[in-house]
PDB file as gemmi writes it, atoms N, CA and C in Angstrom:
CRYST1    1.000    1.000    1.000  90.00  90.00  90.00 P 1                      
ATOM      1  N   UNK A   1     -36.435 -50.815 -58.719  1.00  0.00           N  
ATOM      2  CA  UNK A   1     -35.949 -49.486 -58.400  1.00  0.00           C  
ATOM      3  C   UNK A   1     -36.594 -48.484 -59.348  1.00  0.00           C  
ATOM      4  N   UNK A   2     -37.263 -47.511 -58.819  1.00  0.00           N  
ATOM      5  CA  UNK A   2     -37.945 -46.532 -59.654  1.00  0.00           C  
ATOM      6  C   UNK A   2     -36.982 -45.427 -60.078  1.00  0.00           C  
ATOM      7  N   UNK A   3     -37.322 -44.819 -61.193  1.00  0.00           N  
ATOM      8  CA  UNK A   3     -36.497 -43.751 -61.733  1.00  0.00           C  
ATOM      9  C   UNK A   3     -36.788 -42.447 -60.999  1.00  0.00           C  
ATOM     10  N   UNK A   4     -35.749 -41.715 -60.665  1.00  0.00           N  
ATOM     11  CA  UNK A   4     -35.918 -40.444 -59.960  1.00  0.00           C  
ATOM     12  C   UNK A   4     -36.374 -39.353 -60.927  1.00  0.00           C  
ATOM     13  N   UNK A   5     -36.807 -38.246 -60.374  1.00  0.00           N  
ATOM     14  CA  UNK A   5     -37.242 -37.113 -61.192  1.00  0.00           C  
ATOM     15  C   UNK A   5     -36.040 -36.465 -61.874  1.00  0.00           C  
ATOM     16  N   UNK A   6     -36.282 -35.853 -62.998  1.00  0.00           N  
ATOM     17  CA  UNK A   6     -35.220 -35.193 -63.750  1.00  0.00           C  
ATOM     18  C   UNK A   6     -34.666 -34.002 -62.974  1.00  0.00           C  
ATOM     19  N   UNK A   7     -33.360 -33.804 -63.056  1.00  0.00           N  
ATOM     20  CA  UNK A   7     -32.708 -32.661 -62.419  1.00  0.00           C  
ATOM     21  C   UNK A   7     -33.153 -31.364 -63.089  1.00  0.00           C  
ATOM     22  N   UNK A   8     -33.272 -31.396 -64.418  1.00  0.00           N  
ATOM     23  CA  UNK A   8     -33.704 -30.222 -65.178  1.00  0.00           C  
ATOM     24  C   UNK A   8     -34.483 -30.685 -66.402  1.00  0.00           C  
ATOM     25  N   UNK A   9     -35.359 -29.820 -66.884  1.00  0.00           N  
ATOM     26  CA  UNK A   9     -36.194 -30.137 -68.041  1.00  0.00           C  
ATOM     27  C   UNK A   9     -36.246 -28.933 -68.969  1.00  0.00           C  
ATOM     28  N   UNK A  10     -36.249 -29.218 -70.267  1.00  0.00           N  
ATOM     29  CA  UNK A  10     -36.339 -28.170 -71.283  1.00  0.00           C  
ATOM     30  C   UNK A  10     -37.363 -28.610 -72.323  1.00  0.00           C  
ATOM     31  N   UNK A  11     -38.114 -27.667 -72.874  1.00  0.00           N  
ATOM     32  CA  UNK A  11     -39.076 -27.967 -73.942  1.00  0.00           C  
ATOM     33  C   UNK A  11     -38.500 -27.503 -75.280  1.00  0.00           C  
ATOM     34  N   UNK A  12     -38.563 -28.403 -76.244  1.00  0.00           N  
ATOM     35  CA  UNK A  12     -38.124 -28.096 -77.606  1.00  0.00           C  
ATOM     36  C   UNK A  12     -39.286 -27.507 -78.393  1.00  0.00           C  
ATOM     37  N   UNK A  13     -39.014 -26.468 -79.157  1.00  0.00           N  
ATOM     38  CA  UNK A  13     -39.974 -25.912 -80.108  1.00  0.00           C  
ATOM     39  C   UNK A  13     -39.347 -26.006 -81.491  1.00  0.00           C  
ATOM     40  N   UNK A  14     -40.086 -26.444 -82.503  1.00  0.00           N  
ATOM     41  CA  UNK A  14     -39.511 -26.550 -83.850  1.00  0.00           C  
ATOM     42  C   UNK A  14     -38.833 -25.249 -84.275  1.00  0.00           C  
ATOM     43  N   UNK A  15     -37.624 -25.380 -84.787  1.00  0.00           N  
ATOM     44  CA  UNK A  15     -36.855 -24.216 -85.205  1.00  0.00           C  
ATOM     45  C   UNK A  15     -36.058 -23.567 -84.091  1.00  0.00           C  
ATOM     46  N   UNK A  16     -36.172 -24.047 -82.870  1.00  0.00           N  
ATOM     47  CA  UNK A  16     -35.482 -23.455 -81.716  1.00  0.00           C  
ATOM     48  C   UNK A  16     -34.444 -24.410 -81.125  1.00  0.00           C  
ATOM     49  N   UNK A  17     -33.762 -25.161 -81.975  1.00  0.00           N  
ATOM     50  CA  UNK A  17     -32.766 -26.113 -81.492  1.00  0.00           C  
ATOM     51  C   UNK A  17     -31.634 -25.414 -80.746  1.00  0.00           C  
ATOM     52  N   UNK A  18     -31.284 -24.209 -81.139  1.00  0.00           N  
ATOM     53  CA  UNK A  18     -30.223 -23.462 -80.461  1.00  0.00           C  
ATOM     54  C   UNK A  18     -30.500 -23.272 -78.980  1.00  0.00           C  
ATOM     55  N   UNK A  19     -31.755 -23.031 -78.626  1.00  0.00           N  
ATOM     56  CA  UNK A  19     -32.123 -22.880 -77.216  1.00  0.00           C  
ATOM     57  C   UNK A  19     -31.908 -24.180 -76.446  1.00  0.00           C  
ATOM     58  N   UNK A  20     -32.236 -25.302 -77.079  1.00  0.00           N  
ATOM     59  CA  UNK A  20     -32.052 -26.609 -76.433  1.00  0.00           C  
ATOM     60  C   UNK A  20     -30.568 -26.905 -76.260  1.00  0.00           C  
ATOM     61  N   UNK A  21     -29.759 -26.610 -77.271  1.00  0.00           N  
ATOM     62  CA  UNK A  21     -28.318 -26.857 -77.165  1.00  0.00           C  
ATOM     63  C   UNK A  21     -27.697 -25.996 -76.069  1.00  0.00           C  
ATOM     64  N   UNK A  22     -28.173 -24.778 -75.912  1.00  0.00           N  
ATOM     65  CA  UNK A  22     -27.693 -23.906 -74.828  1.00  0.00           C  
ATOM     66  C   UNK A  22     -28.093 -24.473 -73.468  1.00  0.00           C  
ATOM     67  N   UNK A  23     -29.310 -24.981 -73.363  1.00  0.00           N  
ATOM     68  CA  UNK A  23     -29.765 -25.635 -72.133  1.00  0.00           C  
ATOM     69  C   UNK A  23     -28.870 -26.829 -71.804  1.00  0.00           C  
ATOM     70  N   UNK A  24     -28.536 -27.626 -72.808  1.00  0.00           N  
ATOM     71  CA  UNK A  24     -27.691 -28.802 -72.576  1.00  0.00           C  
ATOM     72  C   UNK A  24     -26.319 -28.404 -72.043  1.00  0.00           C  
ATOM     73  N   UNK A  25     -25.755 -27.324 -72.558  1.00  0.00           N  
ATOM     74  CA  UNK A  25     -24.452 -26.856 -72.066  1.00  0.00           C  
ATOM     75  C   UNK A  25     -24.523 -26.498 -70.586  1.00  0.00           C  
ATOM     76  N   UNK A  26     -25.569 -25.776 -70.200  1.00  0.00           N  
ATOM     77  CA  UNK A  26     -25.714 -25.373 -68.796  1.00  0.00           C  
ATOM     78  C   UNK A  26     -26.040 -26.568 -67.898  1.00  0.00           C  
ATOM     79  N   UNK A  27     -26.911 -27.442 -68.348  1.00  0.00           N  
ATOM     80  CA  UNK A  27     -27.356 -28.570 -67.520  1.00  0.00           C  
ATOM     81  C   UNK A  27     -26.255 -29.602 -67.311  1.00  0.00           C  
ATOM     82  N   UNK A  28     -25.355 -29.747 -68.259  1.00  0.00           N  
ATOM     83  CA  UNK A  28     -24.276 -30.735 -68.111  1.00  0.00           C  
ATOM     84  C   UNK A  28     -23.380 -30.422 -66.925  1.00  0.00           C  
ATOM     85  N   UNK A  29     -23.305 -29.175 -66.528  1.00  0.00           N  
ATOM     86  CA  UNK A  29     -22.480 -28.799 -65.379  1.00  0.00           C  
ATOM     87  C   UNK A  29     -23.019 -29.416 -64.090  1.00  0.00           C  
ATOM     88  N   UNK A  30     -24.303 -29.771 -64.061  1.00  0.00           N  
ATOM     89  CA  UNK A  30     -24.910 -30.356 -62.865  1.00  0.00           C  
ATOM     90  C   UNK A  30     -24.763 -31.875 -62.804  1.00  0.00           C  
ATOM     91  N   UNK A  31     -24.304 -32.490 -63.888  1.00  0.00           N  
ATOM     92  CA  UNK A  31     -24.176 -33.943 -63.941  1.00  0.00           C  
ATOM     93  C   UNK A  31     -22.716 -34.358 -63.954  1.00  0.00           C  
ATOM     94  N   UNK A  32     -22.494 -35.628 -63.637  1.00  0.00           N  
ATOM     95  CA  UNK A  32     -21.166 -36.213 -63.780  1.00  0.00           C  
ATOM     96  C   UNK A  32     -20.987 -36.567 -65.260  1.00  0.00           C  
ATOM     97  N   UNK A  33     -20.021 -37.411 -65.581  1.00  0.00           N  
ATOM     98  CA  UNK A  33     -19.806 -37.827 -66.964  1.00  0.00           C  
ATOM     99  C   UNK A  33     -21.063 -38.501 -67.512  1.00  0.00           C  
ATOM    100  N   UNK A  34     -21.445 -38.123 -68.723  1.00  0.00           N  
ATOM    101  CA  UNK A  34     -22.648 -38.696 -69.321  1.00  0.00           C  
ATOM    102  C   UNK A  34     -22.422 -40.162 -69.674  1.00  0.00           C  
ATOM    103  N   UNK A  35     -23.464 -40.971 -69.496  1.00  0.00           N  
ATOM    104  CA  UNK A  35     -23.353 -42.410 -69.712  1.00  0.00           C  
ATOM    105  C   UNK A  35     -24.237 -42.917 -70.837  1.00  0.00           C  
ATOM    106  N   UNK A  36     -25.495 -42.486 -70.862  1.00  0.00           N  
ATOM    107  CA  UNK A  36     -26.409 -42.989 -71.886  1.00  0.00           C  
ATOM    108  C   UNK A  36     -27.512 -41.977 -72.147  1.00  0.00           C  
ATOM    109  N   UNK A  37     -28.205 -42.213 -73.242  1.00  0.00           N  
ATOM    110  CA  UNK A  37     -29.345 -41.375 -73.614  1.00  0.00           C  
ATOM    111  C   UNK A  37     -30.463 -42.294 -74.093  1.00  0.00           C  
ATOM    112  N   UNK A  38     -31.668 -41.971 -73.676  1.00  0.00           N  
ATOM    113  CA  UNK A  38     -32.858 -42.689 -74.135  1.00  0.00           C  
ATOM    114  C   UNK A  38     -33.680 -41.729 -74.982  1.00  0.00           C  
ATOM    115  N   UNK A  39     -33.981 -42.163 -76.204  1.00  0.00           N  
ATOM    116  CA  UNK A  39     -34.731 -41.331 -77.138  1.00  0.00           C  
ATOM    117  C   UNK A  39     -36.109 -41.955 -77.339  1.00  0.00           C  
ATOM    118  N   UNK A  40     -37.122 -41.282 -76.860  1.00  0.00           N  
ATOM    119  CA  UNK A  40     -38.513 -41.707 -77.024  1.00  0.00           C  
ATOM    120  C   UNK A  40     -39.101 -41.007 -78.252  1.00  0.00           C  
ATOM    121  N   UNK A  41     -40.371 -41.240 -78.516  1.00  0.00           N  
ATOM    122  CA  UNK A  41     -41.039 -40.543 -79.631  1.00  0.00           C  
ATOM    123  C   UNK A  41     -41.188 -39.045 -79.352  1.00  0.00           C  
ATOM    124  N   UNK A  42     -41.358 -38.666 -78.087  1.00  0.00           N  
ATOM    125  CA  UNK A  42     -41.637 -37.257 -77.771  1.00  0.00           C  
ATOM    126  C   UNK A  42     -40.735 -36.678 -76.686  1.00  0.00           C  
ATOM    127  N   UNK A  43     -39.664 -37.370 -76.330  1.00  0.00           N  
ATOM    128  CA  UNK A  43     -38.734 -36.803 -75.345  1.00  0.00           C  
ATOM    129  C   UNK A  43     -37.389 -37.514 -75.418  1.00  0.00           C  
ATOM    130  N   UNK A  44     -36.388 -36.866 -74.849  1.00  0.00           N  
ATOM    131  CA  UNK A  44     -35.037 -37.416 -74.763  1.00  0.00           C  
ATOM    132  C   UNK A  44     -34.604 -37.320 -73.308  1.00  0.00           C  
ATOM    133  N   UNK A  45     -34.106 -38.426 -72.747  1.00  0.00           N  
ATOM    134  CA  UNK A  45     -33.579 -38.454 -71.378  1.00  0.00           C  
ATOM    135  C   UNK A  45     -32.076 -38.685 -71.453  1.00  0.00           C  
ATOM    136  N   UNK A  46     -31.307 -37.848 -70.767  1.00  0.00           N  
ATOM    137  CA  UNK A  46     -29.849 -37.935 -70.779  1.00  0.00           C  
ATOM    138  C   UNK A  46     -29.383 -38.265 -69.369  1.00  0.00           C  
ATOM    139  N   UNK A  47     -28.646 -39.389 -69.214  1.00  0.00           N  
ATOM    140  CA  UNK A  47     -28.234 -39.914 -67.914  1.00  0.00           C  
ATOM    141  C   UNK A  47     -26.732 -39.779 -67.718  1.00  0.00           C  
ATOM    142  N   UNK A  48     -26.331 -39.558 -66.451  1.00  0.00           N  
ATOM    143  CA  UNK A  48     -24.909 -39.587 -66.122  1.00  0.00           C  
ATOM    144  C   UNK A  48     -24.574 -40.919 -65.456  1.00  0.00           C  
ATOM    145  N   UNK A  49     -23.325 -41.084 -65.031  1.00  0.00           N  
ATOM    146  CA  UNK A  49     -22.877 -42.352 -64.452  1.00  0.00           C  
ATOM    147  C   UNK A  49     -23.553 -42.672 -63.126  1.00  0.00           C  
ATOM    148  N   UNK A  50     -24.107 -41.680 -62.443  1.00  0.00           N  
ATOM    149  CA  UNK A  50     -24.796 -41.906 -61.170  1.00  0.00           C  
ATOM    150  C   UNK A  50     -26.282 -42.192 -61.337  1.00  0.00           C  
ATOM    151  N   UNK A  51     -26.786 -42.135 -62.567  1.00  0.00           N  
ATOM    152  CA  UNK A  51     -28.205 -42.361 -62.804  1.00  0.00           C  
ATOM    153  C   UNK A  51     -29.049 -41.105 -62.759  1.00  0.00           C  
ATOM    154  N   UNK A  52     -28.448 -39.956 -62.441  1.00  0.00           N  
ATOM    155  CA  UNK A  52     -29.175 -38.687 -62.497  1.00  0.00           C  
ATOM    156  C   UNK A  52     -29.423 -38.356 -63.968  1.00  0.00           C  
ATOM    157  N   UNK A  53     -30.495 -37.629 -64.242  1.00  0.00           N  
ATOM    158  CA  UNK A  53     -30.781 -37.320 -65.641  1.00  0.00           C  
ATOM    159  C   UNK A  53     -31.502 -35.988 -65.793  1.00  0.00           C  
ATOM    160  N   UNK A  54     -31.482 -35.502 -67.023  1.00  0.00           N  
ATOM    161  CA  UNK A  54     -32.301 -34.361 -67.386  1.00  0.00           C  
ATOM    162  C   UNK A  54     -33.014 -34.678 -68.690  1.00  0.00           C  
ATOM    163  N   UNK A  55     -34.127 -33.978 -68.934  1.00  0.00           N  
ATOM    164  CA  UNK A  55     -35.012 -34.292 -70.052  1.00  0.00           C  
ATOM    165  C   UNK A  55     -35.124 -33.128 -71.023  1.00  0.00           C  
ATOM    166  N   UNK A  56     -35.292 -33.490 -72.290  1.00  0.00           N  
ATOM    167  CA  UNK A  56     -35.672 -32.537 -73.322  1.00  0.00           C  
ATOM    168  C   UNK A  56     -37.005 -33.036 -73.865  1.00  0.00           C  
ATOM    169  N   UNK A  57     -38.052 -32.256 -73.662  1.00  0.00           N  
ATOM    170  CA  UNK A  57     -39.407 -32.657 -74.036  1.00  0.00           C  
ATOM    171  C   UNK A  57     -39.776 -32.153 -75.430  1.00  0.00           C  
ATOM    172  N   UNK A  58     -40.743 -32.813 -76.036  1.00  0.00           N  
ATOM    173  CA  UNK A  58     -41.314 -32.434 -77.334  1.00  0.00           C  
ATOM    174  C   UNK A  58     -40.356 -32.626 -78.504  1.00  0.00           C  
ATOM    175  N   UNK A  59     -39.366 -33.486 -78.353  1.00  0.00           N  
ATOM    176  CA  UNK A  59     -38.499 -33.900 -79.456  1.00  0.00           C  
ATOM    177  C   UNK A  59     -38.218 -35.382 -79.247  1.00  0.00           C  
ATOM    178  N   UNK A  60     -38.148 -36.122 -80.347  1.00  0.00           N  
ATOM    179  CA  UNK A  60     -37.916 -37.553 -80.248  1.00  0.00           C  
ATOM    180  C   UNK A  60     -37.292 -38.088 -81.521  1.00  0.00           C  
ATOM    181  N   UNK A  61     -37.206 -39.412 -81.624  1.00  0.00           N  
ATOM    182  CA  UNK A  61     -36.517 -39.982 -82.771  1.00  0.00           C  
ATOM    183  C   UNK A  61     -37.176 -39.694 -84.119  1.00  0.00           C  
ATOM    184  N   UNK A  62     -38.478 -39.393 -84.216  1.00  0.00           N  
ATOM    185  CA  UNK A  62     -39.017 -39.031 -85.536  1.00  0.00           C  
ATOM    186  C   UNK A  62     -38.570 -37.644 -86.025  1.00  0.00           C  
ATOM    187  N   UNK A  63     -38.102 -36.781 -85.135  1.00  0.00           N  
ATOM    188  CA  UNK A  63     -37.757 -35.400 -85.497  1.00  0.00           C  
ATOM    189  C   UNK A  63     -36.364 -35.304 -86.109  1.00  0.00           C  
ATOM    190  N   UNK A  64     -36.219 -34.458 -87.126  1.00  0.00           N  
ATOM    191  CA  UNK A  64     -34.936 -34.284 -87.799  1.00  0.00           C  
ATOM    192  C   UNK A  64     -33.888 -33.664 -86.872  1.00  0.00           C  
ATOM    193  N   UNK A  65     -34.273 -32.739 -86.006  1.00  0.00           N  
ATOM    194  CA  UNK A  65     -33.318 -32.050 -85.129  1.00  0.00           C  
ATOM    195  C   UNK A  65     -32.708 -32.949 -84.058  1.00  0.00           C  
ATOM    196  N   UNK A  66     -33.259 -34.146 -83.859  1.00  0.00           N  
ATOM    197  CA  UNK A  66     -32.712 -35.031 -82.832  1.00  0.00           C  
ATOM    198  C   UNK A  66     -31.283 -35.459 -83.183  1.00  0.00           C  
ATOM    199  N   UNK A  67     -30.941 -35.481 -84.454  1.00  0.00           N  
ATOM    200  CA  UNK A  67     -29.580 -35.862 -84.864  1.00  0.00           C  
ATOM    201  C   UNK A  67     -28.568 -34.876 -84.293  1.00  0.00           C  
ATOM    202  N   UNK A  68     -28.813 -33.595 -84.468  1.00  0.00           N  
ATOM    203  CA  UNK A  68     -27.889 -32.576 -83.944  1.00  0.00           C  
ATOM    204  C   UNK A  68     -27.845 -32.595 -82.423  1.00  0.00           C  
ATOM    205  N   UNK A  69     -28.980 -32.819 -81.792  1.00  0.00           N  
ATOM    206  CA  UNK A  69     -29.032 -32.900 -80.334  1.00  0.00           C  
ATOM    207  C   UNK A  69     -28.160 -34.054 -79.836  1.00  0.00           C  
ATOM    208  N   UNK A  70     -28.297 -35.224 -80.446  1.00  0.00           N  
ATOM    209  CA  UNK A  70     -27.511 -36.388 -80.025  1.00  0.00           C  
ATOM    210  C   UNK A  70     -26.022 -36.184 -80.283  1.00  0.00           C  
ATOM    211  N   UNK A  71     -25.685 -35.579 -81.390  1.00  0.00           N  
ATOM    212  CA  UNK A  71     -24.266 -35.310 -81.681  1.00  0.00           C  
ATOM    213  C   UNK A  71     -23.665 -34.344 -80.664  1.00  0.00           C  
ATOM    214  N   UNK A  72     -24.461 -33.395 -80.194  1.00  0.00           N  
ATOM    215  CA  UNK A  72     -23.940 -32.394 -79.258  1.00  0.00           C  
ATOM    216  C   UNK A  72     -23.558 -32.992 -77.904  1.00  0.00           C  
ATOM    217  N   UNK A  73     -24.107 -34.156 -77.558  1.00  0.00           N  
ATOM    218  CA  UNK A  73     -23.756 -34.797 -76.285  1.00  0.00           C  
ATOM    219  C   UNK A  73     -22.879 -36.030 -76.485  1.00  0.00           C  
ATOM    220  N   UNK A  74     -22.340 -36.203 -77.703  1.00  0.00           N  
ATOM    221  CA  UNK A  74     -21.394 -37.282 -77.956  1.00  0.00           C  
ATOM    222  C   UNK A  74     -22.019 -38.662 -77.997  1.00  0.00           C  
ATOM    223  N   UNK A  75     -23.191 -38.789 -78.586  1.00  0.00           N  
ATOM    224  CA  UNK A  75     -23.889 -40.069 -78.651  1.00  0.00           C  
ATOM    225  C   UNK A  75     -23.397 -40.892 -79.830  1.00  0.00           C  
ATOM    226  N   UNK A  76     -23.191 -42.185 -79.609  1.00  0.00           N  
ATOM    227  CA  UNK A  76     -22.833 -43.114 -80.677  1.00  0.00           C  
ATOM    228  C   UNK A  76     -24.114 -43.684 -81.268  1.00  0.00           C  
ATOM    229  N   UNK A  77     -24.420 -43.312 -82.493  1.00  0.00           N  
ATOM    230  CA  UNK A  77     -25.634 -43.784 -83.160  1.00  0.00           C  
ATOM    231  C   UNK A  77     -25.448 -43.671 -84.669  1.00  0.00           C  
ATOM    232  N   UNK A  78     -26.334 -44.322 -85.416  1.00  0.00           N  
ATOM    233  CA  UNK A  78     -26.308 -44.256 -86.872  1.00  0.00           C  
ATOM    234  C   UNK A  78     -27.411 -43.305 -87.335  1.00  0.00           C  
ATOM    235  N   UNK A  79     -27.048 -42.142 -87.853  1.00  0.00           N  
ATOM    236  CA  UNK A  79     -28.053 -41.157 -88.263  1.00  0.00           C  
ATOM    237  C   UNK A  79     -29.032 -41.684 -89.314  1.00  0.00           C  
ATOM    238  N   UNK A  80     -28.591 -42.640 -90.134  1.00  0.00           N  
ATOM    239  CA  UNK A  80     -29.474 -43.180 -91.170  1.00  0.00           C  
ATOM    240  C   UNK A  80     -30.642 -43.966 -90.591  1.00  0.00           C  
ATOM    241  N   UNK A  81     -30.486 -44.509 -89.378  1.00  0.00           N  
ATOM    242  CA  UNK A  81     -31.506 -45.371 -88.790  1.00  0.00           C  
ATOM    243  C   UNK A  81     -32.250 -44.747 -87.611  1.00  0.00           C  
ATOM    244  N   UNK A  82     -31.869 -43.574 -87.184  1.00  0.00           N  
ATOM    245  CA  UNK A  82     -32.444 -42.995 -85.968  1.00  0.00           C  
ATOM    246  C   UNK A  82     -33.937 -42.725 -86.098  1.00  0.00           C  
ATOM    247  N   UNK A  83     -34.420 -42.404 -87.290  1.00  0.00           N  
ATOM    248  CA  UNK A  83     -35.829 -42.040 -87.465  1.00  0.00           C  
ATOM    249  C   UNK A  83     -36.753 -43.239 -87.662  1.00  0.00           C  
ATOM    250  N   UNK A  84     -36.203 -44.437 -87.794  1.00  0.00           N  
ATOM    251  CA  UNK A  84     -37.045 -45.611 -88.024  1.00  0.00           C  
ATOM    252  C   UNK A  84     -37.809 -45.982 -86.761  1.00  0.00           C  
ATOM    253  N   UNK A  85     -39.114 -46.264 -86.892  1.00  0.00           N  
ATOM    254  CA  UNK A  85     -39.919 -46.644 -85.723  1.00  0.00           C  
ATOM    255  C   UNK A  85     -39.504 -48.010 -85.175  1.00  0.00           C  
ATOM    256  N   UNK A  86     -39.747 -48.214 -83.883  1.00  0.00           N  
ATOM    257  CA  UNK A  86     -39.424 -49.480 -83.229  1.00  0.00           C  
ATOM    258  C   UNK A  86     -40.616 -49.937 -82.396  1.00  0.00           C  
ATOM    259  N   UNK A  87     -40.553 -51.188 -81.920  1.00  0.00           N  
ATOM    260  CA  UNK A  87     -41.641 -51.758 -81.122  1.00  0.00           C  
ATOM    261  C   UNK A  87     -41.532 -51.408 -79.643  1.00  0.00           C  
ATOM    262  N   UNK A  88     -40.383 -50.949 -79.200  1.00  0.00           N  
ATOM    263  CA  UNK A  88     -40.193 -50.603 -77.787  1.00  0.00           C  
ATOM    264  C   UNK A  88     -40.561 -49.146 -77.531  1.00  0.00           C  
ATOM    265  N   UNK A  89     -40.536 -48.768 -76.259  1.00  0.00           N  
ATOM    266  CA  UNK A  89     -40.861 -47.388 -75.881  1.00  0.00           C  
ATOM    267  C   UNK A  89     -39.767 -46.396 -76.269  1.00  0.00           C  
ATOM    268  N   UNK A  90     -38.506 -46.827 -76.237  1.00  0.00           N  
ATOM    269  CA  UNK A  90     -37.401 -45.901 -76.489  1.00  0.00           C  
ATOM    270  C   UNK A  90     -36.226 -46.612 -77.136  1.00  0.00           C  
ATOM    271  N   UNK A  91     -35.325 -45.802 -77.696  1.00  0.00           N  
ATOM    272  CA  UNK A  91     -34.044 -46.273 -78.219  1.00  0.00           C  
ATOM    273  C   UNK A  91     -32.987 -45.800 -77.231  1.00  0.00           C  
ATOM    274  N   UNK A  92     -32.052 -46.684 -76.875  1.00  0.00           N  
ATOM    275  CA  UNK A  92     -31.027 -46.330 -75.894  1.00  0.00           C  
ATOM    276  C   UNK A  92     -29.657 -46.382 -76.547  1.00  0.00           C  
ATOM    277  N   UNK A  93     -28.860 -45.349 -76.309  1.00  0.00           N  
ATOM    278  CA  UNK A  93     -27.522 -45.243 -76.879  1.00  0.00           C  
ATOM    279  C   UNK A  93     -26.531 -44.847 -75.795  1.00  0.00           C  
ATOM    280  N   UNK A  94     -25.290 -45.230 -75.981  1.00  0.00           N  
ATOM    281  CA  UNK A  94     -24.215 -44.810 -75.083  1.00  0.00           C  
ATOM    282  C   UNK A  94     -23.705 -43.441 -75.530  1.00  0.00           C  
ATOM    283  N   UNK A  95     -23.217 -42.676 -74.568  1.00  0.00           N  
ATOM    284  CA  UNK A  95     -22.621 -41.379 -74.885  1.00  0.00           C  
ATOM    285  C   UNK A  95     -21.116 -41.468 -74.662  1.00  0.00           C  
ATOM    286  N   UNK A  96     -20.424 -40.386 -74.938  1.00  0.00           N  
ATOM    287  CA  UNK A  96     -18.981 -40.355 -74.731  1.00  0.00           C  
ATOM    288  C   UNK A  96     -18.197 -40.593 -75.999  1.00  0.00           C  
ATOM    289  N   UNK A  97     -18.851 -40.480 -77.149  1.00  0.00           N  
ATOM    290  CA  UNK A  97     -18.164 -40.687 -78.414  1.00  0.00           C  
ATOM    291  C   UNK A  97     -17.117 -39.600 -78.608  1.00  0.00           C  
ATOM    292  N   UNK A  98     -15.958 -39.998 -79.068  1.00  0.00           N  
ATOM    293  CA  UNK A  98     -14.873 -39.057 -79.352  1.00  0.00           C  
ATOM    294  C   UNK A  98     -14.494 -39.177 -80.821  1.00  0.00           C  
ATOM    295  N   UNK A  99     -14.128 -38.066 -81.421  1.00  0.00           N  
ATOM    296  CA  UNK A  99     -13.726 -38.063 -82.813  1.00  0.00           C  
ATOM    297  C   UNK A  99     -12.207 -37.981 -82.895  1.00  0.00           C  
ATOM    298  N   UNK A 100     -11.594 -38.714 -83.830  1.00  0.00           N  
ATOM    299  CA  UNK A 100     -10.145 -38.651 -83.962  1.00  0.00           C  
ATOM    300  C   UNK A 100      -9.700 -37.273 -84.444  1.00  0.00           C  
ATOM    301  N   UNK A 101      -8.495 -36.921 -84.064  1.00  0.00           N  
ATOM    302  CA  UNK A 101      -7.936 -35.644 -84.473  1.00  0.00           C  
ATOM    303  C   UNK A 101      -7.919 -35.571 -85.993  1.00  0.00           C  
ATOM    304  N   UNK A 102      -8.298 -34.450 -86.551  1.00  0.00           N  
ATOM    305  CA  UNK A 102      -8.276 -34.172 -87.988  1.00  0.00           C  
ATOM    306  C   UNK A 102      -9.214 -35.077 -88.785  1.00  0.00           C  
ATOM    307  N   UNK A 103     -10.260 -35.558 -88.175  1.00  0.00           N  
ATOM    308  CA  UNK A 103     -11.211 -36.420 -88.878  1.00  0.00           C  
ATOM    309  C   UNK A 103     -11.822 -35.712 -90.087  1.00  0.00           C  
ATOM    310  N   UNK A 104     -12.031 -34.423 -89.980  1.00  0.00           N  
ATOM    311  CA  UNK A 104     -12.691 -33.678 -91.044  1.00  0.00           C  
ATOM    312  C   UNK A 104     -11.744 -33.200 -92.146  1.00  0.00           C  
ATOM    313  N   UNK A 105     -10.473 -33.515 -92.024  1.00  0.00           N  
ATOM    314  CA  UNK A 105      -9.500 -33.046 -93.016  1.00  0.00           C  
ATOM    315  C   UNK A 105      -9.244 -34.117 -94.068  1.00  0.00           C  
ATOM    316  N   UNK A 106      -9.026 -33.664 -95.268  1.00  0.00           N  
ATOM    317  CA  UNK A 106      -8.686 -34.574 -96.363  1.00  0.00           C  
ATOM    318  C   UNK A 106      -7.181 -34.512 -96.552  1.00  0.00           C  
ATOM    319  N   UNK A 107      -6.560 -35.655 -96.502  1.00  0.00           N  
ATOM    320  CA  UNK A 107      -5.102 -35.702 -96.655  1.00  0.00           C  
ATOM    321  C   UNK A 107      -4.705 -36.117 -98.039  1.00  0.00           C  
TER     322      UNK A 107                                                      
END                                                                             
């Protein structure tokens, strides 16, 4: 089964992460619940439960801004290891991560 074309595509420019995050907010309205994300060296593919996806080009796991991008879509990953090179074409992670209430508070 071949992969279908992306529903929407955005290009990342260094220092312009805000534009990509705004694109992600708008594009998520066209998808169902997010299921997984594939992070390549030069692009990120975000999939929903139906297999539809959208792409963010010119950013990948070697880039520092990919951490904020992945957090914005609720990806479960270890930030300490995201930049390490691998032998495969991409790194795949599940989305839908939720944070417990008051996680950022010190009791």
